[in-house]
N, C-alpha and C positions, 0 to 999 in steps of 0.2 A: 338277270339270268346267269351271267358269268360267275357271280358270287356263288350261286347254287351249284354250279359245276365244280368249283373249287371246294366248297363245303362237302359235296358228295364224295369227291376224290379223297379228301382228308379223312372223312368218317369211315369210308369203306375199308381203309387200312386196318381198322380194329376188327373187321369181320372176315378177313381173307381166309382164315382157317375154316370158317363155316361154309364159304362159298366155292373154294377151289380145292383141287387135289393137292396133297402134300408137296408133290414135285413142282407144282406151278406157283406156289405161294412165294418163294424167295425171288424168283424172276419177276413176278408181277409186282411185288413190294418194292424191289429195286427200281423198276421203271417208274412206278407211281411216286416214290420218294424223290427221285430225280426231278420229275415234272413239278412236284409241289415245291421243291427247293427253288427251282427256276422261277416259278410263279411268285414266290415270296420275295425274290430278288427283283421283281418288277417285269420280268419277261412275260409276254403274252403266249401262254401255252394252252389256251382254252380248247382249240381244235384238237390238239394232241391228247388232252385229258378226256375229251368226249370220245375219242377213238379208243382209249384204254378202257373207258367205262362201258364200251360195247364189246369187250373181249370175248365173252361167250353169253349164252342165254341166261345163265344164272346171275352173272354180274350185271347184265343189261336189265333184268327184272328187278334186282335189288336197287339199281340206280333209279329206275322209273318210280319205284315205290318211295324212295327217299325224296325225289324231286317233286313228286305229286302225291303228297300225303292225302288220306281220305278226308273229305270235307265233313265238318261236323254240322249237324242239323237238329232241329227240334222235331220230334216225332209227330206231333199233332194228335196223338192218342190221349183222350181225356183221362183214361184210367191209368196212364203212365205219367209219372212226374219226373222230368229231367233233373239231373244234378244241378245245384245252384251254380251260377257263374256263366261265363261265356266260353263254352267248350272249345278246345283247340286240340289239334293233333299233337301228341307229346313231342314229336321231333321238332316242331316249329317253335316251341315255347322255351326250351331249355338248351343252353349252350354251355358246355363245360370247357374251361381253359386251364392252362398251366398257371399256377399262382406266381411263378417267377417271371412269366411273360417272355417276350422275345420273339423275334421274327420266325425262328425255326422251331418254336414249341408247338406241341400238339393242341388241338381242340377237338371236341367230340359232341355229337348230338345223340341222345338216347332214342332208340326206335320204339321201345316199349317200356312200360312201367316195370320196375324191379331189376333192371339191368345193373350189373356191377359197374361202378365208375372206374374207368381205366386210369393208368398212370401215364404221365408224360414220358415218352420214350427217350427224351434227351436228359431229363433231370431225375426220373424215377420216382416222382412224387405224384400223389393222386390229384387229378384235375378237380377244379372247384367251379361252382356256378359262376357265370360271367359277372354277375352283379357283385359277388363276393371277392372278385379278383382285386379290385381297388383297395378294399379293406385289408386284404392279406398283405399287400405290398406296403401299406402305410405304416 
């Protein structure tokens, strides 16, 4: 559960402009980045991250949706044929990371298909799928 809180805090940083007023973004991002840096350094800041992720109703709803993605299920309708494979919520199956790696690099989970993959804020390079990370560094 703690990992989910850190993942939500890291990922919401890419969506602040959509969730907050322009005047709130810088302050929220500064507090969030400080907590994430402390977390990456080994400090336990889970309760503080949870508090930040309850900042307002919009942020709280985004966090709940991220941490509780919709369950996939089979419809049971005989006239409808599900797509092949084991359906999964998109956010749970793909994690994008900085190909340069490092403790203070960004990672990101897409919330819906077709989202533009962001760049690492530290290195300015496009994030890659986690499986591709090892190949890129080799």
